[in-house]
Structures are given as structure tokens and as C-alpha cells.
LUMZASE-976744 format. One record per residue (C-alpha): residue number from 1; residue in one letter; x, y, z. Coordinates in pm, 1 decimal. Each point is the difference from the previous one (the first is absolute). Layout:
// LUMZASE-976744
 pos code        x        y        z
 NUM    a        X        Y        Z
...
//
This chain:
// LUMZASE-976744
 pos code        x        y        z
   1    m  -6597.7   3419.3  12168.2
   2    d   -298.6     98.6   -210.4
   3    l   -285.5   -232.6     98.2
   4    k   -207.6    121.9   -296.3
   5    i   -293.0     94.8    224.4
   6    n    -12.8    373.4    -63.6
   7    n   -371.8     94.2     -1.0
   8    h   -103.5   -353.8     95.0
   9    s   -255.7    -28.4    279.9
  10    f     11.9   -229.4    301.2
  11    i   -208.1    -79.2    304.7
  12    v    196.3    -27.9    324.3
  13    c   -165.9   -141.0    310.4
  14    g    124.3    133.4    332.5
  15    a    164.9    287.1   -184.8
  16    t     84.0    232.6    288.9
  17    a    231.7   -216.4    210.2
  18    g    256.8   -277.4    -15.9
  19    f     30.3   -203.5   -317.0
  20    g   -299.8    163.2   -164.7
  21    r    140.5    348.0     38.8
  22    a    345.5   -112.1   -116.3
  23    t   -149.8   -157.3   -312.1
  24    a   -221.5    296.9    -76.8
  25    i    298.7    233.3     18.6
  26    a    214.6   -228.3   -216.3
  27    l   -273.4     -3.9   -265.2
  28    m    -48.8    376.4      5.0
  29    i    373.7     66.0    -25.7
  30    e    -23.1   -186.3   -331.2
  31    g   -280.5    232.1   -113.4
  32    a   -290.2   -234.7     67.9
  33    k   -331.8    103.2    148.7
  34    v   -113.4   -167.2    321.1
  35    i   -345.7    -51.4    144.1
  36    g     73.9    -62.6    364.8
  37    i   -234.5   -159.1    251.7
  38    a     35.9     45.8    374.5
  39    r   -218.1     19.1    308.3
  40    q    119.3    339.2    123.0
  41    q    -77.0    319.7   -192.3
  42    e    292.5    187.0    153.9
  43    g    257.6   -225.3   -164.3
  44    l   -175.7     20.9   -335.0
  45    d    -10.9    378.6     17.6
  46    a    373.2      9.5     70.9
  47    m     73.3   -219.4   -302.1
  48    e   -220.3    211.4   -226.1
  49    l    170.8    316.6    121.1
  50    q    346.4   -144.9    -57.2
  51    f    -59.9   -159.7   -340.1
  52    q   -272.9    222.0   -140.5
  53    k   -163.6   -137.8   -315.7
  54    l    185.3   -331.5     11.7
  55    f   -186.3   -118.4    311.2
  56    t   -371.8    -42.9     57.0
  57    g   -109.2   -117.8    340.7
  58    i   -302.2   -211.6     89.1
  59    k    -97.6    -36.9    363.7
  60    g   -128.7   -345.8     76.6
  61    d     63.4   -345.0    140.6
  62    v    114.2   -219.4   -287.1
  63    t   -106.3   -313.2    187.3
  64    q   -362.9    111.7    -36.4
  65    s   -215.8    -64.8   -306.9
  66    d   -118.8    359.6    -35.0
  67    t    357.7    125.1    -36.6
  68    i     81.8   -280.7   -241.8
  69    n   -304.7     85.4   -210.8
  70    q    108.2    364.2     -2.4
  71    l    341.6   -101.1   -133.7
  72    v   -147.1   -227.9   -264.0
  73    s   -238.7    272.8   -112.9
  74    l    291.7    241.1    -25.7
  75    a    204.5   -250.3   -199.9
  76    s   -281.6    -58.3   -246.2
  77    g     29.4    356.3   -127.7
  78    h    377.5     20.4    -10.6
  79    q    307.5   -180.7   -123.0
  80    i    128.9   -160.3    319.9
  81    n    329.5   -173.0    -70.8
  82    g     47.5   -179.4    328.7
  83    i    -70.4    -26.2    369.7
  84    l    198.4    -49.9    319.8
  85    i   -214.8   -215.5    229.2
  86    n    115.3     73.4    351.3
  87    s   -136.7     46.9    351.2
  88    s     91.2    -49.3    363.8
  89    g      5.3   -344.0    160.5
  90    p   -173.7   -165.0    295.6
  91    p    124.6     14.2    359.1
  92    a    304.1   -206.1     98.5
  93    k   -115.1   -312.3    184.3
  94    q    104.4   -355.5     67.2
  95    f   -231.0   -274.3   -123.0
  96    e   -135.4    -87.4    345.0
  97    e    -80.2    364.8     67.7
  98    t   -227.8     28.9   -300.5
  99    r   -376.0    -26.3      2.8
 100    l   -219.0    -91.8   -294.5
 101    s   -101.0    365.4    -21.0
 102    d    367.5     86.4    -59.1
 103    w      4.7   -237.2   -295.5
 104    d   -320.3    149.0   -136.9
 105    d    151.0    348.1     27.4
 106    a    325.3   -114.8   -161.6
 107    y   -191.3   -154.7   -289.8
 108    r   -184.5    325.4    -60.0
 109    g    306.6    218.2     53.7
 110    i    252.9   -196.7   -203.6
 111    l   -170.5   -223.4   -255.0
 112    r   -365.1     74.3    -71.3
 113    w     31.4    359.4   -119.4
 114    k    294.4    -85.4   -223.7
 115    v   -203.8   -270.4   -169.3
 116    e   -290.0    242.4    -48.9
 117    l    219.2    282.0   -129.1
 118    t    192.8   -228.4   -235.3
 119    q   -317.1   -157.4   -140.5
 120    k   -158.9    338.5    -62.0
 121    l    308.0    162.0   -156.6
 122    l    104.9   -290.9   -218.7
 123    p   -267.9     64.6   -268.6
 124    h    130.2    358.4    -26.7
 125    f    354.6   -120.4    -63.3
 126    k   -123.3   -260.9   -248.1
 127    n   -200.4    257.4   -192.8
 128    q    300.2    228.8    -39.9
 129    g    236.8   -291.3    -66.9
 130    y    245.0    104.5    270.5
 131    g     36.3     -3.2    376.6
 132    r    243.7    -36.0    284.5
 133    l   -105.0   -124.1    345.0
 134    v    250.4      0.2    286.6
 135    y    -91.2   -136.8    342.4
 136    v    197.4    104.7    307.8
 137    e     -9.9   -284.6    251.5
 138    s    275.6   -132.4    228.4
 139    s    313.1   -211.9    -16.2
 140    s   -189.7   -238.4    228.9
 141    v   -140.2   -151.4   -322.5
 142    k    353.7   -135.0    -41.7
 143    q     73.8    -81.9    363.5
 144    p   -234.7     25.0    301.9
 145    y     90.1    243.1    277.5
 146    e   -100.6    -16.5    364.4
 147    n   -317.0    179.3    108.7
 148    l   -121.2     40.5   -358.8
 149    v   -227.4   -301.8    -39.3
 150    l   -296.5    208.5   -118.8
 151    s    204.1    196.7   -251.0
 152    t    194.5   -297.8   -131.8
 153    s   -302.7   -223.7    -49.6
 154    l   -211.4    246.7   -194.2
 155    r    287.2    150.5   -199.0
 156    l     81.6   -349.4   -123.3
 157    a   -356.5    -11.4   -130.7
 158    v     61.0    328.2   -185.1
 159    l    313.4   -154.5   -148.4
 160    g   -198.7   -299.1   -124.4
 161    m   -258.4    229.8   -157.5
 162    m    264.1    221.5   -161.2
 163    k    198.1   -289.0   -144.5
 164    t   -307.2   -173.1   -140.4
 165    a   -147.7    318.5   -147.3
 166    s    331.2     87.1   -165.3
 167    q     -9.4   -330.6   -185.7
 168    e   -364.5     34.9    -99.5
 169    v     56.3    336.8   -171.1
 170    s    341.6    -76.1   -146.8
 171    g     52.8    130.6   -351.6
 172    q   -233.7    297.4     50.3
 173    n    263.2    253.8    113.4
 174    i   -142.9     -7.9    352.8
 175    n    261.4    -81.1    262.5
 176    f    -44.4    -95.7    363.7
 177    n    293.7     17.7    242.4
 178    m     60.6     18.1    373.0
 179    i    249.5    182.1    220.3
 180    a     66.8   -176.9    328.0
 181    p    175.0    242.8    236.2
 182    g    174.1    -99.2    318.3
 183    a     79.8    245.6    278.7
 184    h     -5.7    352.8   -141.2
 185    d     21.9    337.4    167.6
 186    t   -375.3     62.3     11.5
 187    s   -252.0     35.3    280.9
 188    a   -121.4   -355.9    -63.9
 189    i    320.9   -154.1    136.7
 190    n    -71.8    153.4    339.4
 191    r   -291.4   -243.1     48.0
 192    l    237.9   -293.6     -8.6
 193    i    257.4    166.9    219.9
 194    e   -264.0     95.9    257.2
 195    k   -139.3   -355.7      1.2
 196    k    345.8   -148.2     50.1
 197    s     71.9    251.5    275.6
 198    q   -318.1    -98.4    184.1
 199    m     77.6   -370.5    -29.5
 200    t    359.2     25.8    121.9
 201    g    -27.0    285.9    249.0
 202    i    286.1    175.6   -177.4
 203    d    -44.3    372.3    -67.5
 204    f    -99.6    118.6   -345.9
 205    e    331.8    154.9   -105.2
 206    t    204.2   -304.1    103.1
 207    t   -246.8   -227.1   -176.5
 208    k     29.8    215.2   -311.4
 209    a    380.0    -20.3     11.5
 210    n    -19.6   -378.5     37.5
 211    f   -247.0    -15.4   -289.8
 212    i    244.8    182.8   -225.1
 213    e    287.4   -219.2    117.3
 214    d   -192.4   -308.6   -112.9
 215    i    -23.0    135.1   -356.8
 216    p    304.3   -113.6   -199.7
 217    a     21.9    344.9   -163.9
 218    k      7.7    157.8    350.9
 219    q   -248.9    270.8    -93.0
 220    f   -363.6     59.7    -82.8
 221    g    -97.3     28.5   -363.1
 222    n    -55.3    338.5   -161.8
 223    p   -362.6     39.5   -122.6
 224    e    119.6    235.2   -273.5
 225    y    194.6   -278.6   -167.4
 226    l   -299.2   -232.0     14.0
 227    g   -203.8    274.8   -163.0
 228    n    248.6     11.7   -287.2
 229    l    -37.2   -374.6    -53.9
 230    a   -379.2     30.6      8.2
 231    a     12.7    279.3   -258.3
 232    w    209.3   -219.5   -228.9
 233    l   -240.3   -293.1     37.4
 234    l   -287.5    235.1    -84.6
 235    s    174.6    121.3   -313.9
 236    p     27.2   -133.9   -356.1
 237    m    360.4    -92.4     83.3
 238    a   -133.7   -299.5    196.1
 239    e   -181.3   -147.4   -299.8
 240    f    181.7   -336.2     37.0
 241    v    -66.1    -35.4    374.6
 242    s   -321.8   -151.9    132.0
 243    g   -102.9   -222.4    287.3
 244    q    320.4     73.8    190.0
 245    v     72.4     76.0    365.6
 246    y    275.1    247.8     85.4
 247    a    114.4    -40.6    359.9
 248    l    175.6    308.5    139.6
 249    e    108.4   -120.2    342.6
 250    g    369.6     66.8     53.7
 251    g     93.7   -366.8    -24.7
 252    a   -236.5   -113.6    276.1
 253    v   -171.2   -263.5   -213.5
 254    r    203.5   -321.3     -6.3
 255    s   -218.0   -180.0   -252.8
 256    t    149.8    -88.1   -338.2
 257    l   -334.5     65.8   -175.1
//
């Protein structure tokens, strides 16, 4: 499928691993240019070597204002067509394990920087009369999961922001959407498996096998396929889609909504 993004430019947060990397690759396969942000220079160098002129790496922590300001400054001088807003989540904990400092960290790591980045990029998209914003969160916004109280609570706040903002800018060719992945074959899933293993006293590999067995699809999701969906949502092809949540969770969510 031609996504009509040849020579378009996108910002991808967390571009060297997991969902960010999968999305960046899906965009570049379609001929788009990607400005990728990541904390580790080694991963950025590898992406630049592999994709040459299609990929430009920026080393930084996207949850910090200085990195956000760098991105906004970069966008002001270029035609940026969209952004994948994505980063790692907080540690797996039960509610009674958490301290107030955990909640402060989760607010900064999940919600605050996304509000700041969205507020600062929105004028750019308004000025050019076009923009696509895709947030990668978690299927826990549809159905809570054990040991994810920090993630679930703050990602629901991101959902509320995204949905409201999408309505406020409707009719301006600026679309907000969210992908809500369940268990995928990325390093992030190991945090949950390790937590469950510690709680039950069952070894990691057995816990992992049990985890997969509990997924109706009987497998972890493939990040590459999520990246393809993200690329579509970032493209002109998704012009009639805004304020939506796409849960990719192998049938684990029982909710009808």
C-alpha cells in the first residue's frame, strides 16, 4: 500500500528500540524521512548507518524540556508531518507498594512531557494546516492489568488529553490518535514477567509461558505490525480518523468499548 508519505518528515520518540524503531522503519520503507530521538548514541548511529539520509538521530531524553525545545526548534524550520509520541513506562508495582515519589516520577515520565511536547508542537501543525500525532500507550487504558497501577493511572490521563485535544482542533487537518498495545515481543514485557515471577516464586521462563497462555491469541504481538499501523495513522490515509484508540492485545481486553 502506498501511504503517500514519500519525502514526508516525521519525529519518532524512542526510535532505536521496540515500537519506536518498528514505526521508524515502517515510515522509511515508505520513503519518509525520520528524525529519531533516543537516549543512547550507539542505537542512533546504527540507524543512521542502516538508513543513510532517511534517518537523522538526536540524542536526548524526550521527557526533559531541553530535548523537547530542541525538537520544537527543529520543527520550526522544517515541514514536520507528524510525530510518534512514545517512551518507556514506570516500574511494575502494586498499589500498596507505591510511594508518593513513584507517582511523581510516573507523572513526569508518562504525562507531563507529553503535555509539554504537544502544546509546543501544536502551533507548528496549525501554521502548516496539517499534522498527525500518535501516542503509544498501553491496552491498560481499556482494561487494568495487575502490577501496572502507575502506568494505567497516568496513561488514562494521556487518553483524556488526547481525546479532548482531538475535538478542540477538529476540522484543521490535525489528527490525534492512540495505539494501546498489549503484550508484545519487546524488552518492556520482561518487566511484567519478572515482577510476576518474583511474586509467585515461579521461574522466569515458566512465568513467561504462563503469560503467553493467558493471551487468547497464544502469542506475543509483533512490534513490526504495530509499526505498520502507526505509519498508517501518521499518513494522509488516516484523514478521517481522530481521537481513536487502537488496542493491539491479542484478544486480552474483554471490554466492549
